[in-house]
C-alpha positions in Angstrom: 18.4 -1.5 47.1 16.6 -4.7 46.2 18.3 -8.0 45.8 19.3 -9.1 42.3 17.9 -12.7 42.6 14.8 -12.0 40.5 16.0 -9.1 38.3 16.1 -11.5 35.3 12.4 -12.4 35.8 11.3 -8.7 35.4 10.0 -7.4 32.1 11.4 -4.2 30.5 8.5 -2.2 31.9 8.9 -3.6 35.4 12.6 -3.1 35.4 12.3 0.5 34.0 9.9 1.3 36.9 12.4 0.0 39.5 15.2 2.0 37.9 13.2 5.2 37.8 12.2 4.7 41.5 15.9 4.1 42.4 15.0 0.8 43.9 17.7 -0.9 41.9 20.7 0.7 40.1 21.6 0.4 36.5 25.1 -0.8 37.5 23.9 -3.7 39.6 21.3 -4.6 36.9 24.0 -4.6 34.2 26.4 -6.7 36.4 23.6 -9.2 37.1 22.8 -9.7 33.4 26.4 -9.9 32.3 27.0 -12.6 34.9 24.0 -14.6 33.6 25.0 -14.2 30.0 28.6 -15.3 30.7 27.5 -18.2 32.9 25.3 -19.5 30.0 27.8 -19.1 27.2 27.1 -22.7 26.1 23.7 -21.5 24.8 25.7 -19.8 22.0 23.5 -16.7 22.1 26.3 -14.0 22.6 29.2 -13.3 20.2 30.8 -10.4 21.9 31.0 -8.5 25.3 32.7 -5.3 26.3 32.3 -5.2 30.0 34.1 -1.9 30.4 31.7 -0.1 28.0 28.6 -1.8 29.4 29.5 -0.8 33.0 30.4 2.8 31.9 27.0 3.1 30.2 25.3 1.8 33.4 27.1 4.3 35.6 26.2 7.1 33.3 22.5 5.9 33.5 22.7 6.0 37.3 24.0 9.5 37.3 21.2 10.6 34.9 18.6 9.0 37.0 20.0 10.6 40.2 20.1 14.0 38.5 16.4 14.3 38.0 15.2 11.7 40.5 13.8 9.6 37.6 10.9 12.0 37.1 11.8 13.2 33.6 14.2 10.4 32.6 13.6 8.5 29.4 11.5 5.3 30.1 14.3 3.0 29.0 17.1 4.8 30.9 19.4 2.1 32.5 17.5 -0.9 30.9 20.0 -3.5 29.6 19.6 -5.1 26.2 21.8 -6.5 23.4 21.9 -6.2 19.6 21.7 -8.8 16.9 25.1 -8.9 15.3 23.6 -7.5 12.0 23.7 -4.0 13.5 27.1 -2.4 13.4 28.5 -0.9 16.6 31.5 1.2 17.5 32.2 -0.4 20.9 31.5 -4.1 20.0 32.6 -6.3 17.2 30.3 -6.5 14.3 30.5 -9.8 12.3 27.0 -10.5 10.9 27.8 -14.0 11.9 30.4 -14.4 9.2 34.1 -15.2 8.9 34.2 -12.5 6.3 33.8 -9.9 9.1 35.5 -11.7 12.0 36.9 -9.2 14.4 35.5 -6.2 12.4 34.9 -3.0 14.4 32.7 -0.4 12.8 33.5 3.3 13.0 29.9 4.2 13.7 26.7 2.9 15.3 23.6 1.8 13.4 20.7 4.2 13.7 18.6 1.8 15.7 21.5 1.3 18.1 22.1 5.1 18.5 18.4 5.7 19.0 18.2 3.2 21.8 21.4 4.6 23.3 19.9 8.1 23.2 17.1 6.7 25.5 19.8 5.5 27.9 19.7 1.8 27.1 22.7 -0.1 28.4 24.3 -2.4 25.8 25.3 -5.8 27.1 26.8 -7.2 23.9 26.2 -8.6 20.4 24.0 -11.6 19.7 24.6 -14.6 17.4 22.7 -14.9 14.1 22.7 -16.8 10.8 25.4 -15.5 8.5 24.3 -12.2 7.0 20.8 -13.1 8.4 20.4 -15.9 5.9 18.7 -18.9 7.6 15.8 -20.2 9.5 17.6 -22.2 12.2 20.6 -20.2 13.4 22.9 -23.0 12.2 24.5 -20.9 9.5 26.6 -18.8 11.8 30.3 -19.1 11.3 30.7 -19.0 15.1 28.5 -22.0 15.9 24.8 -22.6 16.3 22.5 -21.1 19.0 20.5 -23.6 21.1 16.9 -23.3 22.0 16.6 -22.9 25.8 13.4 -25.0 25.9 15.3 -28.0 24.5 19.1 -27.6 23.9 19.0 -30.2 21.1 16.6 -28.0 19.0 17.0 -24.9 16.9 15.9 -21.5 18.3 14.9 -20.4 14.8 16.6 -17.9 12.6 18.1 -15.6 11.7 17.5 -13.7 15.0 18.0 -16.9 17.0 20.5 -15.5 19.4 18.1 -12.6 20.3 15.2 -15.0 20.8 17.2 -17.5 22.8 18.7 -14.9 25.1 15.4 -13.3 25.9 13.7 -16.7 26.5 16.6 -17.8 28.8 16.3 -14.6 30.8 19.9 -13.6 29.9 18.5 -10.1 29.1 15.0 -8.5 29.2 15.0 -7.5 25.5 17.0 -7.6 22.3 17.0 -6.2 18.8 16.4 -8.4 15.8 15.9 -8.1 12.1 13.2 -9.6 9.9 13.7 -10.2 6.1 11.4 -13.1 5.6 10.3 -13.9 9.1 13.6 -13.7 11.1 12.0 -12.0 14.1 8.6 -13.8 14.1 9.8 -17.4 13.6 12.5 -17.4 16.3 10.1 -15.6 18.7 7.6 -18.4 18.0 10.2 -21.2 18.5 11.5 -19.7 21.8 8.2 -18.5 23.3 8.9 -14.8 23.3 7.2 -11.8 21.7 8.6 -10.0 18.6 7.4 -7.5 16.1 8.5 -6.5 12.6 7.2 -3.0 11.8 6.1 -1.7 8.4 9.0 -1.6 6.0 10.7 1.7 6.3 9.4 2.5 9.9 12.9 1.7 11.4 16.0 3.0 9.7 18.2 0.4 7.9 21.3 2.5 8.3 24.0 0.5 9.9 22.3 -2.8 9.3 24.5 -5.1 7.3 22.4 -5.5 4.2 20.9 -8.8 3.1 17.9 -7.9 0.9 17.4 -4.2 0.9 13.7 -4.1 -0.1 12.8 -6.6 2.7 15.2 -6.1 5.7 13.6 -4.4 8.7 14.6 -4.0 12.4 12.4 -4.8 15.3 12.4 -5.6 19.0 12.1 -9.0 20.8 11.0 -9.2 24.4 8.7 -11.2 26.7 5.6 -9.0 26.4 3.8 -6.8 23.9 4.1 -3.9 26.3 7.9 -4.3 26.3 7.9 -4.4 22.5 5.8 -1.3 22.3 8.2 0.6 24.5 11.2 -0.5 22.5 9.6 0.0 19.1 8.6 3.5 20.1 12.3 4.3 20.6 13.5 2.5 17.5 11.3 3.9 14.8 11.3 7.3 13.1 12.4 8.9 9.9 16.1 8.8 8.9 16.0 10.3 5.3 19.6 11.6 5.3 21.1 8.1 5.9 18.4 5.7 4.7 16.6 6.4 1.4 14.0 3.7 2.2 13.1 5.4 5.5 9.4 6.4 5.7 8.7 10.1 6.4 6.4 9.2 9.3 6.9 10.7 12.7 8.0 8.5 15.7 5.0 7.2 17.5 4.3 6.1 21.1 3.0 2.6 20.6 2.1 2.3 24.3 -0.8 4.8 24.1 -3.4 2.4 22.8 -2.3 -0.9 24.5 -5.3 -1.1 26.8 -8.0 -0.2 24.2 -10.8 -2.7 23.9 -10.8 -5.2 21.0 -14.6 -5.6 21.2 -15.8 -5.9 17.6 -12.3 -6.2 16.1 -12.5 -8.3 12.9 -9.7 -10.9 12.8 -9.1 -12.4 9.3 -8.3 -16.1 9.3 -6.7 -17.1 5.9 -7.7 -20.5 4.7 -4.3 -20.9 3.1 -2.6 -20.7 6.5 -4.6 -23.7 7.9 -4.2 -26.3 5.1 -2.1 -29.3 4.5 1.3 -29.1 6.0 0.3 -27.4 9.3 1.1 -29.7 12.2 -1.8 -30.7 14.4 -0.1 -29.4 17.6 0.5 -26.0 16.1 -3.1 -25.8 14.8 -4.5 -26.7 18.2 -2.5 -23.9 20.0 -3.4 -21.3 17.3 -7.1 -22.3 17.4 -7.0 -22.0 21.2 -5.6 -18.5 20.8 -8.3 -17.5 18.3 -11.0 -18.7 20.7 -9.5 -16.6 23.5 -9.5 -13.5 21.2 -13.2 -14.2 20.5 -13.8 -14.2 24.3 -12.2 -10.8 24.4 -14.8 -9.5 21.9 -13.1 -10.0 18.6 -14.9 -11.6 15.6 -13.2 -14.2 13.3 -13.7 -13.6 9.6 -12.7 -16.2 7.0 -10.5 -14.7 4.3 -8.3 -15.8 1.5 -4.7 -15.0 0.6 -4.6 -17.0 -2.7 -1.0 -16.5 -3.6 0.5 -17.7 -0.3 2.3 -20.7 -1.8 3.9 -18.4 -4.4 5.6 -16.4 -1.7 8.3 -19.0 -1.3 9.6 -19.0 -4.9 9.1 -15.2 -5.2 11.1 -14.5 -2.0 13.9 -16.9 -2.9 14.3 -15.1 -6.3 14.1 -11.5 -5.0 16.1 -11.9 -1.7 19.1 -13.8 -3.3 19.1 -11.3 -6.2 19.4 -8.4 -3.7 21.9 -10.4 -1.6 24.1 -10.9 -4.7 24.3 -7.2 -5.2 24.7 -6.3 -1.5 27.4 -8.8 -0.8 29.6 -7.8 -3.8 31.2 -5.3 -1.5 33.0 -8.0 0.5 35.9 -8.5 -1.9 38.9 -8.3 0.5 39.9 -4.8 -0.7 38.3 -2.3 1.7 37.4 -4.2 4.9 36.8 -7.6 6.2 38.7 -10.8 5.5 41.3 -11.0 2.8 42.9 -14.3 1.6 46.6 -14.6 2.7 47.9 -15.9 -0.6 46.7 -15.1 -4.1 48.2 -14.7 -7.6 46.4 -11.6 -8.8 43.3 -9.4 -8.1 40.8 -11.9 -9.5 42.4 -14.7 -7.6 42.2 -12.6 -4.4 38.5 -12.0 -5.0 37.8 -15.7 -5.5 39.9 -17.0 -2.6 38.7 -14.3 -0.2 35.0 -15.1 -0.9 35.6 -18.8 -0.9 37.2 -18.6 2.6 35.0 -15.8 4.0 31.4 -16.9 3.0 29.6 -20.0 4.3 27.7 -22.5 2.2 24.3 -20.9 2.5 25.6 -17.4 1.6 27.4 -18.8 -1.4 24.2 -20.6 -2.5 22.1 -17.5 -2.3 24.7 -15.3 -4.1 24.8 -17.9 -6.9 21.0 -18.0 -7.2 20.8 -14.2 -7.1 23.5 -13.8 -9.7 21.8 -16.3 -12.0 18.3 -14.7 -11.9 19.8 -11.3 -12.6 22.0 -12.5 -15.5 21.3 -11.7 -19.1 18.5 -13.9 -20.5 17.1 -14.8 -17.1 16.2 -11.4 -15.6 12.9 -11.2 -17.4 12.0 -14.8 -16.9 12.7 -14.9 -13.2 13.4 -11.6 -11.4 10.9 -9.4 -13.3 8.1 -12.1 -13.0 8.8 -12.4 -9.2 8.4 -8.7 -8.8 5.1 -8.8 -10.6 3.8 -11.6 -8.3 5.1 -9.7 -5.3 2.8 -6.8 -6.2 -0.1 -9.3 -6.6 0.6 -10.7 -3.1 0.5 -7.2 -1.7 -2.8 -6.6 -3.5 -4.2 -9.8 -2.0 -3.6 -8.4 1.5 -5.4 -5.1 0.6 -8.4 -7.1 -0.6 -8.4 -9.0 2.7 -8.3 -5.8 4.7 -11.6 -4.7 3.2 -13.1 -7.6 5.2 -11.0 -7.5 8.4 -8.8 -5.3 10.6 -6.0 -7.8 11.5 -5.0 -11.1 10.1 -4.1 -14.0 12.4 -2.6 -17.4 11.9 0.4 -19.6 12.7 4.0 -18.3 12.4 5.5 -21.6 11.2 4.0 -25.0 10.2 5.8 -26.9 13.1 7.5 -26.3 16.4 11.3 -26.0 16.5 13.0 -28.9 14.9 16.2 -30.7 16.0 19.5 -29.0 15.3 20.7 -30.6 12.1 17.3 -32.0 11.6 17.0 -30.6 8.0 20.5 -31.9 7.2 21.8 -30.7 3.9 18.3 -29.8 2.6 18.0 -26.0 2.4 14.6 -26.3 0.9 13.3 -27.7 4.1 14.3 -24.5 5.9 12.8 -22.4 3.1 9.5 -24.1 3.3 9.3 -23.3 7.0 8.9 -19.6 6.1 5.6 -20.2 4.2 3.5 -18.1 6.6 5.9 -15.3 7.3 7.0 -14.6 3.8 3.7 -13.1 2.4 3.7 -10.3 4.9 7.4 -9.5 4.4 7.0 -9.3 0.6 4.1 -6.9 1.1 6.1 -4.8 3.6 3.4 -5.2 6.2 3.9 -5.1 10.0 3.8 -8.5 11.7 4.4 -10.0 15.1 4.5 -13.3 17.0 3.3 -13.9 20.5 3.4 -17.1 22.5 0.1 -18.9 22.7 0.9 -22.4 24.0 3.0 -25.5 23.5 3.1 -28.2 20.9 4.9 -31.5 20.7 7.7 -32.1 23.2 6.5 -29.0 25.2 7.9 -26.7 22.6 6.5 -23.1 22.2 4.0 -22.1 19.6 3.5 -18.5 18.4 0.5 -16.8 16.9 1.2 -14.5 14.0 -0.7 -11.2 13.7 -0.3 -9.2 10.5 -1.6 -5.6 10.2 -2.1 -3.2 7.4 0.6 -0.5 6.8 1.5 1.6 9.8 -0.9 -0.4 12.0 1.7 -1.6 14.6 -0.2 0.0 17.4 -3.3 -2.1 16.6 -1.2 -5.3 16.6 0.4 -4.5 19.9 -3.0 -3.7 21.3 -4.4 -7.1 20.3 -1.3 -8.9 21.7 -1.4 -6.9 24.9 -5.0 -7.7 25.6 -4.4 -11.3 24.9 -1.5 -11.4 27.3 -3.5 -9.7 30.0 -6.0 -12.6 29.7 -3.4 -15.5 29.4 -0.2 -16.7 30.9 1.8 -18.2 28.0 4.2 -15.2 27.9 5.1 -15.9 31.5 6.3 -19.5 30.9 10.0 -20.0 31.5 12.3 -22.7 30.2 13.6 -25.1 32.9 17.1 -24.4 34.2 17.0 -20.7 33.4 
């Protein structure tokens, strides 16, 4: 057996190789990461552990590895990871970061969770997130904020902040996240890790606590593109019996084309992503990454996504409208929180929701209910859907000129916790570069490409055409083979 001192510095691929070679056991690996996660509880990344379940899964993985000597074992057998608390789980509490679901235990696992479990992944616990995935700073969780391991006074991004912070701090090698308007890509950028959102419908939404059903999508967060390819291969696949939005597209091995040359690849650079509002330090890091991709043989092509600015008002009409509908199920009747004292059924609804929902969730429910109400549906919601289609068309026009689109993930590096105060619009504006791809349902990813002000990480966003996840991962992997940014580690972890 090897010592466990450096287990947390291994990537998913490296750890998987050790496990399959029986140089380290799944049990000692799980124990090591549990100890690290519990020792760093002040980071706020984890919401729930179930050590008995975790160690039982690890022992089962060791038995499976011993049975076939690792030769035919699934690649991820024995690899530990944790799930964003938007995914429901039988053996761990599922809260969606909300008082409304405090202590709730689901009778079933989300499809993404069960798919990974079928590959032998060992679950370490559940990860903190903005309440119902609504937020860009992970300050909206009812159970406290998550801190950025690069600077504990700063946000890790949201809503998958717990996932990004845990991976960056080496509390686990990988985690699941969800991306509605940038909630994998933005925290990946802020924490200096790699994350990918696949094409809408690639990964089943069954068992994901719904925020905006036409936008929500699951994806992995890890330190490298290779790790994300391994995880995404396990997470994706059709699930038509349980998710009506699931694409009838077979599961794909995204690792197959990782090492292909990117010689001649046309990388579109949208003018709208590099205008006023982009911080100089972020621009410098992104420009450096684009130059590196040119050295690898890619060609930069200027393109335009003319409706980029409209993505913010469009998203913040459509997403709250869908949230208003989805969150109506939390009424205190069937499950979740119920007010202790009330006069009648209507009073119970009001008090339950007033007590259970946080401010940002209430704000979005009210906006959504307003834009769907009689007299405003045509003026707001219907118009937003029309512009959404135009935004998608802009991307298709761009892909006539390029193969992949590249630009910044966010206009700035991570800001101070509480830095946006009581100004939700400041958080909304931070999503300007991630929202267009989400509205179009396109795959997108973030990979670390340097550091900005105060030595905070900067991510490069890659956006591909539909079902082009393999191409994005190929570009990211070739970049990471030539650079070292993804190896950087926050001090103290």
